[in-house]
PDB file as gemmi writes it, atoms N, CA and C in Angstrom:
CRYST1    1.000    1.000    1.000  90.00  90.00  90.00 P 1                      
ATOM      1  N   MET A   1      36.635 -76.566   8.937  1.00  0.00           N  
ATOM      2  CA  MET A   1      36.507 -77.988   8.720  1.00  0.00           C  
ATOM      3  C   MET A   1      37.119 -78.739   9.892  1.00  0.00           C  
ATOM      4  N   ALA A   2      36.456 -79.778  10.256  1.00  0.00           N  
ATOM      5  CA  ALA A   2      36.958 -80.604  11.351  1.00  0.00           C  
ATOM      6  C   ALA A   2      38.002 -81.573  10.818  1.00  0.00           C  
ATOM      7  N   GLU A   3      38.939 -81.910  11.682  1.00  0.00           N  
ATOM      8  CA  GLU A   3      39.971 -82.868  11.290  1.00  0.00           C  
ATOM      9  C   GLU A   3      39.901 -84.064  12.215  1.00  0.00           C  
ATOM     10  N   LYS A   4      40.161 -85.231  11.643  1.00  0.00           N  
ATOM     11  CA  LYS A   4      40.243 -86.425  12.470  1.00  0.00           C  
ATOM     12  C   LYS A   4      41.502 -86.320  13.318  1.00  0.00           C  
ATOM     13  N   ALA A   5      41.412 -86.834  14.520  1.00  0.00           N  
ATOM     14  CA  ALA A   5      42.521 -86.695  15.457  1.00  0.00           C  
ATOM     15  C   ALA A   5      43.761 -87.411  14.945  1.00  0.00           C  
ATOM     16  N   GLY A   6      44.837 -86.655  14.742  1.00  0.00           N  
ATOM     17  CA  GLY A   6      46.122 -87.223  14.392  1.00  0.00           C  
ATOM     18  C   GLY A   6      46.306 -87.565  12.929  1.00  0.00           C  
ATOM     19  N   THR A   7      45.291 -87.472  12.096  1.00  0.00           N  
ATOM     20  CA  THR A   7      45.462 -87.857  10.699  1.00  0.00           C  
ATOM     21  C   THR A   7      45.726 -86.663   9.806  1.00  0.00           C  
ATOM     22  N   GLY A   8      45.185 -85.499  10.154  1.00  0.00           N  
ATOM     23  CA  GLY A   8      45.382 -84.322   9.332  1.00  0.00           C  
ATOM     24  C   GLY A   8      44.514 -84.313   8.082  1.00  0.00           C  
ATOM     25  N   ILE A   9      43.582 -85.263   7.971  1.00  0.00           N  
ATOM     26  CA  ILE A   9      42.690 -85.314   6.813  1.00  0.00           C  
ATOM     27  C   ILE A   9      41.437 -84.507   7.154  1.00  0.00           C  
ATOM     28  N   PRO A  10      41.136 -83.467   6.390  1.00  0.00           N  
ATOM     29  CA  PRO A  10      39.948 -82.670   6.704  1.00  0.00           C  
ATOM     30  C   PRO A  10      38.663 -83.444   6.378  1.00  0.00           C  
ATOM     31  N   VAL A  11      37.663 -83.262   7.240  1.00  0.00           N  
ATOM     32  CA  VAL A  11      36.360 -83.890   7.045  1.00  0.00           C  
ATOM     33  C   VAL A  11      35.363 -82.775   6.734  1.00  0.00           C  
ATOM     34  N   LEU A  12      34.679 -82.890   5.623  1.00  0.00           N  
ATOM     35  CA  LEU A  12      33.734 -81.863   5.213  1.00  0.00           C  
ATOM     36  C   LEU A  12      32.477 -81.913   6.074  1.00  0.00           C  
ATOM     37  N   PRO A  13      31.818 -80.769   6.261  1.00  0.00           N  
ATOM     38  CA  PRO A  13      30.577 -80.768   7.050  1.00  0.00           C  
ATOM     39  C   PRO A  13      29.488 -81.640   6.432  1.00  0.00           C  
ATOM     40  N   GLU A  14      29.483 -81.749   5.093  1.00  0.00           N  
ATOM     41  CA  GLU A  14      28.493 -82.601   4.449  1.00  0.00           C  
ATOM     42  C   GLU A  14      28.699 -84.059   4.839  1.00  0.00           C  
ATOM     43  N   ALA A  15      29.968 -84.475   4.927  1.00  0.00           N  
ATOM     44  CA  ALA A  15      30.264 -85.850   5.312  1.00  0.00           C  
ATOM     45  C   ALA A  15      29.861 -86.102   6.763  1.00  0.00           C  
ATOM     46  N   GLU A  16      30.090 -85.100   7.622  1.00  0.00           N  
ATOM     47  CA  GLU A  16      29.682 -85.250   9.022  1.00  0.00           C  
ATOM     48  C   GLU A  16      28.164 -85.348   9.128  1.00  0.00           C  
ATOM     49  N   ALA A  17      27.450 -84.532   8.353  1.00  0.00           N  
ATOM     50  CA  ALA A  17      25.985 -84.570   8.376  1.00  0.00           C  
ATOM     51  C   ALA A  17      25.474 -85.904   7.845  1.00  0.00           C  
ATOM     52  N   ALA A  18      26.096 -86.415   6.790  1.00  0.00           N  
ATOM     53  CA  ALA A  18      25.684 -87.708   6.237  1.00  0.00           C  
ATOM     54  C   ALA A  18      25.933 -88.824   7.249  1.00  0.00           C  
ATOM     55  N   ALA A  19      27.066 -88.751   7.952  1.00  0.00           N  
ATOM     56  CA  ALA A  19      27.360 -89.761   8.965  1.00  0.00           C  
ATOM     57  C   ALA A  19      26.357 -89.678  10.115  1.00  0.00           C  
ATOM     58  N   ALA A  20      25.988 -88.458  10.507  1.00  0.00           N  
ATOM     59  CA  ALA A  20      25.011 -88.299  11.585  1.00  0.00           C  
ATOM     60  C   ALA A  20      23.646 -88.845  11.162  1.00  0.00           C  
ATOM     61  N   ARG A  21      23.255 -88.592   9.909  1.00  0.00           N  
ATOM     62  CA  ARG A  21      21.979 -89.125   9.417  1.00  0.00           C  
ATOM     63  C   ARG A  21      22.004 -90.650   9.375  1.00  0.00           C  
ATOM     64  N   ALA A  22      23.130 -91.222   8.945  1.00  0.00           N  
ATOM     65  CA  ALA A  22      23.245 -92.681   8.891  1.00  0.00           C  
ATOM     66  C   ALA A  22      23.179 -93.278  10.298  1.00  0.00           C  
ATOM     67  N   LYS A  23      23.817 -92.607  11.255  1.00  0.00           N  
ATOM     68  CA  LYS A  23      23.789 -93.089  12.636  1.00  0.00           C  
ATOM     69  C   LYS A  23      22.362 -93.042  13.189  1.00  0.00           C  
ATOM     70  N   LEU A  24      21.646 -91.951  12.918  1.00  0.00           N  
ATOM     71  CA  LEU A  24      20.262 -91.831  13.367  1.00  0.00           C  
ATOM     72  C   LEU A  24      19.374 -92.870  12.682  1.00  0.00           C  
ATOM     73  N   ARG A  25      19.586 -93.075  11.389  1.00  0.00           N  
ATOM     74  CA  ARG A  25      18.804 -94.066  10.640  1.00  0.00           C  
ATOM     75  C   ARG A  25      19.014 -95.461  11.222  1.00  0.00           C  
ATOM     76  N   ASN A  26      20.267 -95.801  11.534  1.00  0.00           N  
ATOM     77  CA  ASN A  26      20.553 -97.117  12.115  1.00  0.00           C  
ATOM     78  C   ASN A  26      19.927 -97.265  13.499  1.00  0.00           C  
ATOM     79  N   ALA A  27      19.935 -96.182  14.284  1.00  0.00           N  
ATOM     80  CA  ALA A  27      19.317 -96.238  15.609  1.00  0.00           C  
ATOM     81  C   ALA A  27      17.806 -96.439  15.486  1.00  0.00           C  
ATOM     82  N   LEU A  28      17.182 -95.746  14.536  1.00  0.00           N  
ATOM     83  CA  LEU A  28      15.736 -95.913  14.339  1.00  0.00           C  
ATOM     84  C   LEU A  28      15.400 -97.314  13.834  1.00  0.00           C  
ATOM     85  N   LYS A  29      16.244 -97.858  12.957  1.00  0.00           N  
ATOM     86  CA  LYS A  29      16.024 -99.225  12.485  1.00  0.00           C  
ATOM     87  C   LYS A  29      16.126-100.219  13.639  1.00  0.00           C  
ATOM     88  N   ALA A  30      17.117-100.022  14.503  1.00  0.00           N  
ATOM     89  CA  ALA A  30      17.287-100.924  15.643  1.00  0.00           C  
ATOM     90  C   ALA A  30      16.085-100.830  16.583  1.00  0.00           C  
ATOM     91  N   GLU A  31      15.595 -99.616  16.823  1.00  0.00           N  
ATOM     92  CA  GLU A  31      14.420 -99.447  17.679  1.00  0.00           C  
ATOM     93  C   GLU A  31      13.192-100.101  17.055  1.00  0.00           C  
ATOM     94  N   PHE A  32      13.045 -99.974  15.737  1.00  0.00           N  
ATOM     95  CA  PHE A  32      11.921-100.598  15.045  1.00  0.00           C  
ATOM     96  C   PHE A  32      11.999-102.114  15.169  1.00  0.00           C  
ATOM     97  N   ARG A  33      13.187-102.676  14.938  1.00  0.00           N  
ATOM     98  CA  ARG A  33      13.345-104.128  15.065  1.00  0.00           C  
ATOM     99  C   ARG A  33      13.044-104.588  16.493  1.00  0.00           C  
ATOM    100  N   LYS A  34      13.464-103.791  17.468  1.00  0.00           N  
ATOM    101  CA  LYS A  34      13.223-104.140  18.862  1.00  0.00           C  
ATOM    102  C   LYS A  34      11.723-104.125  19.171  1.00  0.00           C  
ATOM    103  N   GLN A  35      11.017-103.111  18.681  1.00  0.00           N  
ATOM    104  CA  GLN A  35       9.582-103.018  18.955  1.00  0.00           C  
ATOM    105  C   GLN A  35       8.789-104.074  18.194  1.00  0.00           C  
ATOM    106  N   ILE A  36       9.157-104.341  16.964  1.00  0.00           N  
ATOM    107  CA  ILE A  36       8.385-105.280  16.142  1.00  0.00           C  
ATOM    108  C   ILE A  36       8.542-106.712  16.646  1.00  0.00           C  
ATOM    109  N   SER A  37       9.671-107.003  17.271  1.00  0.00           N  
ATOM    110  CA  SER A  37       9.908-108.377  17.710  1.00  0.00           C  
ATOM    111  C   SER A  37       9.577-108.595  19.185  1.00  0.00           C  
ATOM    112  N   HIS A  38       9.141-107.553  19.910  1.00  0.00           N  
ATOM    113  CA  HIS A  38       8.796-107.704  21.320  1.00  0.00           C  
ATOM    114  C   HIS A  38       7.459-108.430  21.416  1.00  0.00           C  
ATOM    115  N   PRO A  39       7.410-109.590  22.105  1.00  0.00           N  
ATOM    116  CA  PRO A  39       6.195-110.408  22.071  1.00  0.00           C  
ATOM    117  C   PRO A  39       5.061-109.904  22.967  1.00  0.00           C  
ATOM    118  N   TYR A  40       5.336-109.052  23.960  1.00  0.00           N  
ATOM    119  CA  TYR A  40       4.310-108.708  24.943  1.00  0.00           C  
ATOM    120  C   TYR A  40       3.883-107.247  24.910  1.00  0.00           C  
ATOM    121  N   ILE A  41       4.506-106.431  24.106  1.00  0.00           N  
ATOM    122  CA  ILE A  41       4.221-104.996  24.173  1.00  0.00           C  
ATOM    123  C   ILE A  41       2.987-104.597  23.366  1.00  0.00           C  
ATOM    124  N   HIS A  42       2.588-105.395  22.376  1.00  0.00           N  
ATOM    125  CA  HIS A  42       1.483-105.022  21.499  1.00  0.00           C  
ATOM    126  C   HIS A  42       0.331-106.007  21.638  1.00  0.00           C  
ATOM    127  N   ASN A  43      -0.884-105.511  21.387  1.00  0.00           N  
ATOM    128  CA  ASN A  43      -2.038-106.404  21.372  1.00  0.00           C  
ATOM    129  C   ASN A  43      -1.971-107.337  20.173  1.00  0.00           C  
ATOM    130  N   GLU A  44      -1.650-106.776  19.019  1.00  0.00           N  
ATOM    131  CA  GLU A  44      -1.503-107.582  17.811  1.00  0.00           C  
ATOM    132  C   GLU A  44      -0.018-107.638  17.473  1.00  0.00           C  
ATOM    133  N   PRO A  45       0.532-108.819  17.390  1.00  0.00           N  
ATOM    134  CA  PRO A  45       1.968-108.888  17.124  1.00  0.00           C  
ATOM    135  C   PRO A  45       2.299-108.378  15.725  1.00  0.00           C  
ATOM    136  N   GLY A  46       3.401-107.683  15.630  1.00  0.00           N  
ATOM    137  CA  GLY A  46       3.869-107.211  14.340  1.00  0.00           C  
ATOM    138  C   GLY A  46       3.293-105.879  13.917  1.00  0.00           C  
ATOM    139  N   VAL A  47       2.516-105.201  14.776  1.00  0.00           N  
ATOM    140  CA  VAL A  47       1.936-103.909  14.428  1.00  0.00           C  
ATOM    141  C   VAL A  47       2.462-102.868  15.401  1.00  0.00           C  
ATOM    142  N   ILE A  48       3.012-101.804  14.860  1.00  0.00           N  
ATOM    143  CA  ILE A  48       3.510-100.712  15.687  1.00  0.00           C  
ATOM    144  C   ILE A  48       2.652 -99.494  15.410  1.00  0.00           C  
ATOM    145  N   PHE A  49       2.148 -98.853  16.465  1.00  0.00           N  
ATOM    146  CA  PHE A  49       1.363 -97.636  16.291  1.00  0.00           C  
ATOM    147  C   PHE A  49       2.309 -96.494  15.973  1.00  0.00           C  
ATOM    148  N   ASP A  50       2.103 -95.891  14.831  1.00  0.00           N  
ATOM    149  CA  ASP A  50       2.913 -94.754  14.410  1.00  0.00           C  
ATOM    150  C   ASP A  50       2.001 -93.539  14.343  1.00  0.00           C  
ATOM    151  N   PRO A  51       2.230 -92.527  15.188  1.00  0.00           N  
ATOM    152  CA  PRO A  51       1.336 -91.368  15.181  1.00  0.00           C  
ATOM    153  C   PRO A  51       1.338 -90.621  13.850  1.00  0.00           C  
ATOM    154  N   ALA A  52       2.445 -90.620  13.141  1.00  0.00           N  
ATOM    155  CA  ALA A  52       2.492 -89.925  11.852  1.00  0.00           C  
ATOM    156  C   ALA A  52       1.599 -90.621  10.828  1.00  0.00           C  
ATOM    157  N   ILE A  53       1.624 -91.946  10.811  1.00  0.00           N  
ATOM    158  CA  ILE A  53       0.764 -92.689   9.885  1.00  0.00           C  
ATOM    159  C   ILE A  53      -0.696 -92.507  10.278  1.00  0.00           C  
ATOM    160  N   GLN A  54      -0.982 -92.448  11.589  1.00  0.00           N  
ATOM    161  CA  GLN A  54      -2.355 -92.211  12.041  1.00  0.00           C  
ATOM    162  C   GLN A  54      -2.839 -90.838  11.595  1.00  0.00           C  
ATOM    163  N   ARG A  55      -1.994 -89.809  11.726  1.00  0.00           N  
ATOM    164  CA  ARG A  55      -2.379 -88.467  11.280  1.00  0.00           C  
ATOM    165  C   ARG A  55      -2.627 -88.443   9.784  1.00  0.00           C  
ATOM    166  N   PHE A  56      -1.758 -89.111   9.023  1.00  0.00           N  
ATOM    167  CA  PHE A  56      -1.918 -89.138   7.567  1.00  0.00           C  
ATOM    168  C   PHE A  56      -3.213 -89.843   7.176  1.00  0.00           C  
ATOM    169  N   SER A  57      -3.501 -90.979   7.804  1.00  0.00           N  
ATOM    170  CA  SER A  57      -4.728 -91.717   7.491  1.00  0.00           C  
ATOM    171  C   SER A  57      -5.964 -90.904   7.860  1.00  0.00           C  
ATOM    172  N   SER A  58      -5.924 -90.230   9.003  1.00  0.00           N  
ATOM    173  CA  SER A  58      -7.055 -89.398   9.410  1.00  0.00           C  
ATOM    174  C   SER A  58      -7.248 -88.238   8.452  1.00  0.00           C  
ATOM    175  N   MET A  59      -6.149 -87.653   7.999  1.00  0.00           N  
ATOM    176  CA  MET A  59      -6.235 -86.540   7.060  1.00  0.00           C  
ATOM    177  C   MET A  59      -6.846 -86.994   5.740  1.00  0.00           C  
ATOM    178  N   LYS A  60      -6.445 -88.169   5.260  1.00  0.00           N  
ATOM    179  CA  LYS A  60      -6.985 -88.670   3.998  1.00  0.00           C  
ATOM    180  C   LYS A  60      -8.468 -89.022   4.138  1.00  0.00           C  
ATOM    181  N   ALA A  61      -8.867 -89.536   5.304  1.00  0.00           N  
ATOM    182  CA  ALA A  61     -10.259 -89.939   5.500  1.00  0.00           C  
ATOM    183  C   ALA A  61     -11.179 -88.742   5.685  1.00  0.00           C  
ATOM    184  N   SER A  62     -10.693 -87.674   6.307  1.00  0.00           N  
ATOM    185  CA  SER A  62     -11.550 -86.524   6.598  1.00  0.00           C  
ATOM    186  C   SER A  62     -11.283 -85.354   5.662  1.00  0.00           C  
ATOM    187  N   ASN A  63     -10.713 -85.619   4.510  1.00  0.00           N  
ATOM    188  CA  ASN A  63     -10.390 -84.542   3.575  1.00  0.00           C  
ATOM    189  C   ASN A  63     -11.647 -83.837   3.092  1.00  0.00           C  
ATOM    190  N   ALA A  64     -12.722 -84.568   2.843  1.00  0.00           N  
ATOM    191  CA  ALA A  64     -13.954 -83.969   2.334  1.00  0.00           C  
ATOM    192  C   ALA A  64     -14.596 -83.052   3.370  1.00  0.00           C  
ATOM    193  N   ASP A  65     -14.385 -83.316   4.652  1.00  0.00           N  
ATOM    194  CA  ASP A  65     -14.990 -82.484   5.691  1.00  0.00           C  
ATOM    195  C   ASP A  65     -14.389 -81.084   5.726  1.00  0.00           C  
ATOM    196  N   PHE A  66     -13.128 -80.968   5.367  1.00  0.00           N  
ATOM    197  CA  PHE A  66     -12.437 -79.692   5.496  1.00  0.00           C  
ATOM    198  C   PHE A  66     -12.075 -79.073   4.152  1.00  0.00           C  
ATOM    199  N   PHE A  67     -12.574 -79.636   3.067  1.00  0.00           N  
ATOM    200  CA  PHE A  67     -12.250 -79.122   1.734  1.00  0.00           C  
ATOM    201  C   PHE A  67     -13.007 -77.826   1.475  1.00  0.00           C  
ATOM    202  N   ARG A  68     -12.297 -76.814   0.967  1.00  0.00           N  
ATOM    203  CA  ARG A  68     -12.921 -75.552   0.586  1.00  0.00           C  
ATOM    204  C   ARG A  68     -12.683 -75.328  -0.897  1.00  0.00           C  
ATOM    205  N   VAL A  69     -13.724 -74.896  -1.586  1.00  0.00           N  
ATOM    206  CA  VAL A  69     -13.593 -74.619  -3.009  1.00  0.00           C  
ATOM    207  C   VAL A  69     -12.939 -73.255  -3.164  1.00  0.00           C  
ATOM    208  N   THR A  70     -11.805 -73.233  -3.820  1.00  0.00           N  
ATOM    209  CA  THR A  70     -11.092 -71.993  -4.106  1.00  0.00           C  
ATOM    210  C   THR A  70     -10.811 -71.961  -5.599  1.00  0.00           C  
ATOM    211  N   PRO A  71     -10.423 -70.813  -6.122  1.00  0.00           N  
ATOM    212  CA  PRO A  71     -10.083 -70.780  -7.550  1.00  0.00           C  
ATOM    213  C   PRO A  71      -8.965 -71.759  -7.914  1.00  0.00           C  
ATOM    214  N   LYS A  72      -8.030 -71.947  -7.008  1.00  0.00           N  
ATOM    215  CA  LYS A  72      -6.913 -72.852  -7.295  1.00  0.00           C  
ATOM    216  C   LYS A  72      -7.383 -74.308  -7.378  1.00  0.00           C  
ATOM    217  N   THR A  73      -8.223 -74.742  -6.429  1.00  0.00           N  
ATOM    218  CA  THR A  73      -8.703 -76.124  -6.475  1.00  0.00           C  
ATOM    219  C   THR A  73      -9.651 -76.337  -7.646  1.00  0.00           C  
ATOM    220  N   THR A  74     -10.413 -75.308  -7.996  1.00  0.00           N  
ATOM    221  CA  THR A  74     -11.275 -75.409  -9.172  1.00  0.00           C  
ATOM    222  C   THR A  74     -10.436 -75.564 -10.431  1.00  0.00           C  
ATOM    223  N   GLN A  75      -9.354 -74.815 -10.494  1.00  0.00           N  
ATOM    224  CA  GLN A  75      -8.455 -74.899 -11.650  1.00  0.00           C  
ATOM    225  C   GLN A  75      -7.827 -76.289 -11.735  1.00  0.00           C  
ATOM    226  N   TYR A  76      -7.446 -76.852 -10.606  1.00  0.00           N  
ATOM    227  CA  TYR A  76      -6.846 -78.190 -10.618  1.00  0.00           C  
ATOM    228  C   TYR A  76      -7.813 -79.239 -11.152  1.00  0.00           C  
ATOM    229  N   GLY A  77      -9.114 -79.038 -10.960  1.00  0.00           N  
ATOM    230  CA  GLY A  77     -10.083 -79.996 -11.455  1.00  0.00           C  
ATOM    231  C   GLY A  77     -10.512 -79.747 -12.886  1.00  0.00           C  
ATOM    232  N   LEU A  78     -10.652 -78.474 -13.265  1.00  0.00           N  
ATOM    233  CA  LEU A  78     -11.212 -78.163 -14.577  1.00  0.00           C  
ATOM    234  C   LEU A  78     -10.190 -78.167 -15.705  1.00  0.00           C  
ATOM    235  N   VAL A  79      -8.985 -77.726 -15.440  1.00  0.00           N  
ATOM    236  CA  VAL A  79      -7.987 -77.627 -16.516  1.00  0.00           C  
ATOM    237  C   VAL A  79      -7.690 -78.992 -17.136  1.00  0.00           C  
ATOM    238  N   PRO A  80      -7.437 -80.049 -16.376  1.00  0.00           N  
ATOM    239  CA  PRO A  80      -7.214 -81.349 -17.029  1.00  0.00           C  
ATOM    240  C   PRO A  80      -8.443 -81.851 -17.782  1.00  0.00           C  
ATOM    241  N   LEU A  81      -9.627 -81.626 -17.227  1.00  0.00           N  
ATOM    242  CA  LEU A  81     -10.844 -82.092 -17.878  1.00  0.00           C  
ATOM    243  C   LEU A  81     -11.066 -81.377 -19.207  1.00  0.00           C  
ATOM    244  N   VAL A  82     -10.994 -80.058 -19.194  1.00  0.00           N  
ATOM    245  CA  VAL A  82     -11.191 -79.287 -20.425  1.00  0.00           C  
ATOM    246  C   VAL A  82     -10.066 -79.579 -21.409  1.00  0.00           C  
ATOM    247  N   GLY A  83      -8.849 -79.745 -20.898  1.00  0.00           N  
ATOM    248  CA  GLY A  83      -7.725 -80.076 -21.778  1.00  0.00           C  
ATOM    249  C   GLY A  83      -7.919 -81.405 -22.484  1.00  0.00           C  
ATOM    250  N   LEU A  84      -8.395 -82.407 -21.758  1.00  0.00           N  
ATOM    251  CA  LEU A  84      -8.651 -83.708 -22.381  1.00  0.00           C  
ATOM    252  C   LEU A  84      -9.748 -83.620 -23.433  1.00  0.00           C  
ATOM    253  N   ILE A  85     -10.821 -82.914 -23.109  1.00  0.00           N  
ATOM    254  CA  ILE A  85     -11.924 -82.792 -24.067  1.00  0.00           C  
ATOM    255  C   ILE A  85     -11.452 -82.090 -25.329  1.00  0.00           C  
ATOM    256  N   LEU A  86     -10.757 -80.968 -25.167  1.00  0.00           N  
ATOM    257  CA  LEU A  86     -10.276 -80.232 -26.340  1.00  0.00           C  
ATOM    258  C   LEU A  86      -9.231 -81.034 -27.116  1.00  0.00           C  
ATOM    259  N   GLY A  87      -8.373 -81.748 -26.409  1.00  0.00           N  
ATOM    260  CA  GLY A  87      -7.355 -82.562 -27.080  1.00  0.00           C  
ATOM    261  C   GLY A  87      -7.968 -83.664 -27.928  1.00  0.00           C  
ATOM    262  N   PHE A  88      -8.914 -84.390 -27.352  1.00  0.00           N  
ATOM    263  CA  PHE A  88      -9.565 -85.450 -28.124  1.00  0.00           C  
ATOM    264  C   PHE A  88     -10.380 -84.885 -29.276  1.00  0.00           C  
ATOM    265  N   ALA A  89     -11.049 -83.748 -29.054  1.00  0.00           N  
ATOM    266  CA  ALA A  89     -11.821 -83.131 -30.138  1.00  0.00           C  
ATOM    267  C   ALA A  89     -10.899 -82.740 -31.287  1.00  0.00           C  
ATOM    268  N   TRP A  90      -9.738 -82.189 -30.967  1.00  0.00           N  
ATOM    269  CA  TRP A  90      -8.782 -81.791 -32.010  1.00  0.00           C  
ATOM    270  C   TRP A  90      -8.272 -83.015 -32.774  1.00  0.00           C  
ATOM    271  N   ILE A  91      -7.946 -84.085 -32.037  1.00  0.00           N  
ATOM    272  CA  ILE A  91      -7.447 -85.308 -32.689  1.00  0.00           C  
ATOM    273  C   ILE A  91      -8.510 -85.890 -33.613  1.00  0.00           C  
ATOM    274  N   PHE A  92      -9.744 -86.014 -33.129  1.00  0.00           N  
ATOM    275  CA  PHE A  92     -10.806 -86.595 -33.957  1.00  0.00           C  
ATOM    276  C   PHE A  92     -11.107 -85.735 -35.175  1.00  0.00           C  
ATOM    277  N   GLN A  93     -11.142 -84.413 -34.991  1.00  0.00           N  
ATOM    278  CA  GLN A  93     -11.449 -83.530 -36.115  1.00  0.00           C  
ATOM    279  C   GLN A  93     -10.329 -83.565 -37.151  1.00  0.00           C  
ATOM    280  N   THR A  94      -9.082 -83.628 -36.701  1.00  0.00           N  
ATOM    281  CA  THR A  94      -7.955 -83.699 -37.632  1.00  0.00           C  
ATOM    282  C   THR A  94      -8.022 -84.976 -38.457  1.00  0.00           C  
ATOM    283  N   LYS A  95      -8.259 -86.104 -37.792  1.00  0.00           N  
ATOM    284  CA  LYS A  95      -8.366 -87.376 -38.520  1.00  0.00           C  
ATOM    285  C   LYS A  95      -9.543 -87.349 -39.497  1.00  0.00           C  
ATOM    286  N   ARG A  96     -10.639 -86.779 -39.072  1.00  0.00           N  
ATOM    287  CA  ARG A  96     -11.824 -86.714 -39.927  1.00  0.00           C  
ATOM    288  C   ARG A  96     -11.559 -85.844 -41.157  1.00  0.00           C  
ATOM    289  N   ASN A  97     -10.899 -84.706 -40.950  1.00  0.00           N  
ATOM    290  CA  ASN A  97     -10.583 -83.819 -42.081  1.00  0.00           C  
ATOM    291  C   ASN A  97      -9.626 -84.494 -43.065  1.00  0.00           C  
ATOM    292  N   GLU A  98      -8.627 -85.222 -42.537  1.00  0.00           N  
ATOM    293  CA  GLU A  98      -7.690 -85.932 -43.418  1.00  0.00           C  
ATOM    294  C   GLU A  98      -8.426 -86.987 -44.243  1.00  0.00           C  
ATOM    295  N   ASN A  99      -9.297 -87.746 -43.591  1.00  0.00           N  
ATOM    296  CA  ASN A  99     -10.042 -88.791 -44.291  1.00  0.00           C  
ATOM    297  C   ASN A  99     -10.962 -88.187 -45.356  1.00  0.00           C  
ATOM    298  N   GLU A 100     -11.631 -87.102 -45.022  1.00  0.00           N  
ATOM    299  CA  GLU A 100     -12.532 -86.466 -45.979  1.00  0.00           C  
ATOM    300  C   GLU A 100     -11.760 -85.886 -47.157  1.00  0.00           C  
ATOM    301  N   ALA A 101     -10.579 -85.339 -46.889  1.00  0.00           N  
ATOM    302  CA  ALA A 101      -9.767 -84.798 -47.981  1.00  0.00           C  
ATOM    303  C   ALA A 101      -9.336 -85.917 -48.928  1.00  0.00           C  
ATOM    304  N   LYS A 102      -8.976 -87.073 -48.386  1.00  0.00           N  
ATOM    305  CA  LYS A 102      -8.603 -88.206 -49.241  1.00  0.00           C  
ATOM    306  C   LYS A 102      -9.791 -88.681 -50.072  1.00  0.00           C  
ATOM    307  N   LEU A 103     -10.976 -88.715 -49.462  1.00  0.00           N  
ATOM    308  CA  LEU A 103     -12.161 -89.156 -50.193  1.00  0.00           C  
ATOM    309  C   LEU A 103     -12.534 -88.160 -51.291  1.00  0.00           C  
ATOM    310  N   ARG A 104     -12.471 -86.869 -51.009  1.00  0.00           N  
ATOM    311  CA  ARG A 104     -12.876 -85.853 -51.980  1.00  0.00           C  
ATOM    312  C   ARG A 104     -11.899 -85.744 -53.150  1.00  0.00           C  
ATOM    313  N   THR A 105     -10.615 -85.997 -52.890  1.00  0.00           N  
ATOM    314  CA  THR A 105      -9.636 -85.903 -53.981  1.00  0.00           C  
ATOM    315  C   THR A 105      -9.524 -87.198 -54.767  1.00  0.00           C  
ATOM    316  N   GLY A 106     -10.218 -88.242 -54.361  1.00  0.00           N  
ATOM    317  CA  GLY A 106     -10.216 -89.487 -55.107  1.00  0.00           C  
ATOM    318  C   GLY A 106      -9.042 -90.396 -54.806  1.00  0.00           C  
ATOM    319  N   GLN A 107      -8.350 -90.187 -53.710  1.00  0.00           N  
ATOM    320  CA  GLN A 107      -7.218 -91.039 -53.354  1.00  0.00           C  
ATOM    321  C   GLN A 107      -7.689 -92.414 -52.863  1.00  0.00           C  
ATOM    322  N   VAL A 108      -8.933 -92.492 -52.395  1.00  0.00           N  
ATOM    323  CA  VAL A 108      -9.502 -93.758 -51.946  1.00  0.00           C  
ATOM    324  C   VAL A 108     -10.614 -94.123 -52.921  1.00  0.00           C  
ATOM    325  N   SER A 109     -10.505 -95.306 -53.517  1.00  0.00           N  
ATOM    326  CA  SER A 109     -11.533 -95.713 -54.478  1.00  0.00           C  
ATOM    327  C   SER A 109     -12.827 -96.037 -53.748  1.00  0.00           C  
ATOM    328  N   TYR A 110     -13.909 -96.014 -54.507  1.00  0.00           N  
ATOM    329  CA  TYR A 110     -15.222 -96.247 -53.905  1.00  0.00           C  
ATOM    330  C   TYR A 110     -15.323 -97.659 -53.326  1.00  0.00           C  
ATOM    331  N   ALA A 111     -14.663 -98.606 -53.930  1.00  0.00           N  
ATOM    332  CA  ALA A 111     -14.714 -99.993 -53.456  1.00  0.00           C  
ATOM    333  C   ALA A 111     -13.993-100.154 -52.120  1.00  0.00           C  
ATOM    334  N   ASP A 112     -12.991 -99.301 -51.856  1.00  0.00           N  
ATOM    335  CA  ASP A 112     -12.203 -99.419 -50.629  1.00  0.00           C  
ATOM    336  C   ASP A 112     -12.749 -98.578 -49.480  1.00  0.00           C  
ATOM    337  N   ARG A 113     -13.789 -97.811 -49.701  1.00  0.00           N  
ATOM    338  CA  ARG A 113     -14.313 -96.942 -48.653  1.00  0.00           C  
ATOM    339  C   ARG A 113     -15.019 -97.764 -47.580  1.00  0.00           C  
ATOM    340  N   ALA A 114     -14.927 -97.287 -46.348  1.00  0.00           N  
ATOM    341  CA  ALA A 114     -15.550 -98.004 -45.234  1.00  0.00           C  
ATOM    342  C   ALA A 114     -17.065 -97.859 -45.269  1.00  0.00           C  
ATOM    343  N   PHE A 115     -17.551 -96.666 -45.590  1.00  0.00           N  
ATOM    344  CA  PHE A 115     -18.992 -96.422 -45.639  1.00  0.00           C  
ATOM    345  C   PHE A 115     -19.377 -96.099 -47.071  1.00  0.00           C  
ATOM    346  N   LYS A 116     -20.161 -96.974 -47.690  1.00  0.00           N  
ATOM    347  CA  LYS A 116     -20.618 -96.744 -49.058  1.00  0.00           C  
ATOM    348  C   LYS A 116     -22.076 -97.143 -49.160  1.00  0.00           C  
ATOM    349  N   PHE A 117     -22.760 -96.516 -50.082  1.00  0.00           N  
ATOM    350  CA  PHE A 117     -24.184 -96.793 -50.271  1.00  0.00           C  
ATOM    351  C   PHE A 117     -24.337 -97.837 -51.358  1.00  0.00           C  
ATOM    352  N   ASN A 118     -24.854 -98.997 -51.023  1.00  0.00           N  
ATOM    353  CA  ASN A 118     -25.056-100.065 -52.013  1.00  0.00           C  
ATOM    354  C   ASN A 118     -26.522-100.226 -52.290  1.00  0.00           C  
TER     355      ASN A 118                                                      
END                                                                             
């Protein structure tokens, strides 16, 4: 563990790493503020070209060009779809069975039924 000069208080490596990250973050913020406020460096004021954002946007736009169907991607598409269909079918069938059981046992009078033959 590193010690501050003359204090004898040990400094943990995690604290040093956090301080280094904070210092880097502040330097990047200062550079961003400097670039965003420079009046002559950009064609459009207030826009900074970020290569990482450009790569991300290009990747999102050209995803269909490089997509390959694999068992894993098929599973990602089919499992939620089949799960939703089966889930709703189970819910509807359960409600229908409960309603029919109430009608057959006479718990709902004929006058109160939603569908009746007049």
